N, C-alpha and C positions, 0 to 999 in steps of 0.2 A: 694572373689566381684574385679568389675574393680580398676582399680589402674586408673584415674579418675575422676578432681574437676571440679566443676562448672564453672569455666574458659576455663577449657576443652571444655564443653557442647555447649559454646557461639563461642567460636573460630571456633565448625564442623558447628553452626548452621550459622556462617558467611560464613565459604565456599561454604556450599553444599546449604544452604535455603532449609534443607531438613527441617521437623517436630519437638518440643523437645520430643518426643514418640521413632522414629524410630533415632534420634542420637545419646540417649538412652541404646537402643537395638543395634544400631554398636557396641558404646562403649564396651556396655558390653560384643559382638560375638568379639572384636576385639582386648577383652583383657587389655583397653585403649590408641590400638597405634593408635593417629588419620588419618596416611595415610592411615593403613589397613582400618581404619574404611570409609572415603571415597572410600576407593573402594569397598567395602564393599554395602555401601547407592549405588554408582552404578548401582552395576552388579543386583540389590536389583531393582531400577529401573527401570534399557533396558526390563528388566522383564516384567513390568508391561505394554511393549508397543503396544507387541500385543495385550490388553488385554481395552488402551482405541483406534484401533485404528478408532472404525466406529460411537464412541461420534463424537460430535459435537463443533467444535473450531471459533465459529464469533466472538466472542472481539477480543483484541489483538492493532494494534499499527501499525501508518504509519510514514517510518522514511528515512530524501531523505538525500544528500549531493551533493554539488556542486566543481567539483576538473578541473583543467587547463587540456586543450584538447590539441593536432596537431594542429585544427582549431579556438579554441578558452575555449569552455568550455565543461566537461562533465557535467549533473546531471543523478544519479543516484537515483530511490527512490524501498523501499521494502513494505511489507504488509506482518506483524508476526501475526501466529491468536495464540490467545488461550483460552480455554474453558470458563475463567470467566474473569470481569471486576478483579476483588483481584487478577489474577495473570500478571492480562498484567503491572497493576501499579508495582509489585513488584521490584524492584530493580535490583535479577534477572533476568528477563525476560528483560526488561532494554539495561542492560549489552549485554545480548543475543544479540537483536537486533543489538546493537551499532557489534560488533565484525561478525556477516552476514550480515552489511552492508558493513564493514569496505573490509570485503575476497567477497564480490560481483562489490568492485570497481576493485580491485586491477585483480580478474580475467577479466574481462572488459565482465563482466558476460547481458546477454540481457534476458534471459530469465531464471521461477526458477529451471526450470531440469540443466539447466545449471552453477548456481549457488547452486545448491545442490553440484556439484559434487568442489567447488572451493574449494577452504587450508586455510582452518580458524588456523593457529596456527601451523600444524606439525598435521594436521585432514581435514577432510573433512566434509563440511557445512553441510550434514546430519548429521553427527555423533554427533556434536555438537548440534547441532537440537534433535537428541534421546534421546543425555547425559543429558540435561535437562530439558525435557522433564520429564524425574525416577523424575530425584533430584526435577520436582518440581510437578509431580505429575497429569497431565491434557495433556492431546492432544495438540501438540503444533506443527502447518504448518508456512511454511515459503508458500504464497500464487502464491505472484506477483513479477513482478520484472520491472522496466522499465529502460529506460537509453533512453537519448536524448545527440546533442550533436547539437552545435549551438555556433556560437558568442557571444549568451547572452545566459545567462540558469538562467528562478527566478525562486525560491522555493517559493510555503505559503506550510506553516505545523496549520492546522486548530484543537482546541479542539471544541469539540461537550460538554465534562464535563470539568471543568473546574480542578476535580482530580484526572484524568485520561489519559494519553500519549494523539501524535495529535491522532486522527482516519480517521483525513481528510489529504488529500493531494495531489499541483498538482504541477508541475512541465511545463514551458513554456518556450520555448525553439525562440530567438526573431533574427535579426542580430543587430550590432549596435546600429544604429538608433534610435531602437523602443523598445531599452533597459530601457530608462526610466519608459516607459506608460506595462514593462510585470510580474511587481507584480505586478498593478493592475487587468493586465486580470486577475492573476492568482485567484485572488479574488474571481473576479470574476468567475472567472473556477465550483470555492469551492462553489458555492451558485445554480449556474445555470446549472450547470453537463453535456451543451452539450456531442456529441459523436465523432463531427466533428470536422476537421479542417474546409473545405470550402462544400460545394458541390458538388463540383467534385467525395471527398474521400466519402462520402455516393455509399455503391457498390450497384451495378444497384440489382438486386434484391432483395434490401429492397427499391429503390422508384419503382419497378416495382410491390410491394406489398402494398404499400402508394396507388402507384396511381387507382388503383383496387381496393381499398378496400373506396377511394375517391366516386371513381362512382358508387360504386355496395349501398352505402350508401344513395346516390346522388339522384338514381333511386328510391333506395327503401320510400325516403321522395316524391315523383309523384312533381323532378326539371322535364321544358321542356326540351325534347331530344337539341332542338337549346342548350339552355343557359349551357347545361351538358361539352364546354369543358371549356369555361367559368369558372364555377365552380370548378370543379378538377382542374385548377391552381391556380385557389388559395386554396384553401386547402391544394395541396404541395407545395406552396409558403411557408404558414400556419407552416406544417411539419418541413421545413427548420430554420427558425426563429425562431425554439422550438428544434432545435437538431445540429446547425451547431454552433461551436463558430463564423465565422465572420458575422455571421447576424441577432444574437441575439442579443434583445437591452442591451445598458453598464448597468450597472450595478449605476456604479456615475453621468451619466449621462443619463435616457432613455432615451429621445430626438434621440442621436444617435446612432449605431450600434454599435458590436463590431471594427469591422472593418472600418470605417468612425476611430473614433480611434485612428489608429494606424497607417488611412494611412494619419492624420493631424500632425501622427513624419516623414513622408517621410519612415519610413523601413516598418518591415514585421515580420510579427509571420510566426514559420516554422516549430514550433510542440509544439505538449503537452500531458501529462499523466495526466489524475485523477485518486486516490483510492481511495473507499471510508471504511473502516477495515466494512469484511463481506454485501457489498453490492456486 
């Protein structure tokens, strides 16, 4: 019989996050050697990675941090996904997110692909993610990375469920003049989901598509030909007000646009990023 105690079982569970039966089997196979049991669990877990590749990972969390940069501040945000909310709120998954975020910051990574190659305590992030997936028994994916450099970066993390980690994250880059309003703007973005900062940031093909749809709908409704240009422009303005941050009605004062509120500071918002888990 393997030489191990109840305390050894608990220690191994704490170190790996593995289930009771898996821990006991590993200790039996390792004849009570904790380090060997950890390795057994890792190997068994990594063998299961390919089996999990086709499964959906739509739960998880968003994490962000602001650090000092050469021209002010640098905001870094990640979305990391699991299959279930049970794993998403587990200490081991939350610790993984913290380690990945730290590695992404250290590497100045701007994309998920670059982040997966970043060093995390002597191993690539992709290996750390794979090993943790093996221990937790779920598919885990580093889905997205965002990085903003600005004189000031505000971060807002929102919990859609108080029992889970943050599932919505927003970063807003601004100049110093607008820094006092930046967090309010971040909260607005979390609620109103704009896609673009200004209408100049809207891709030309997206504008062309919206304009074509507006024209086709107007014609189908039997609008007079002479009135079409004005009707189409009205619909396009509505599109911009819905999708462009600075043209949206400000959440805290809908009588003003976000742009007007920012203008009152004499400053400017220069960039933003918004993640919602699974969206």
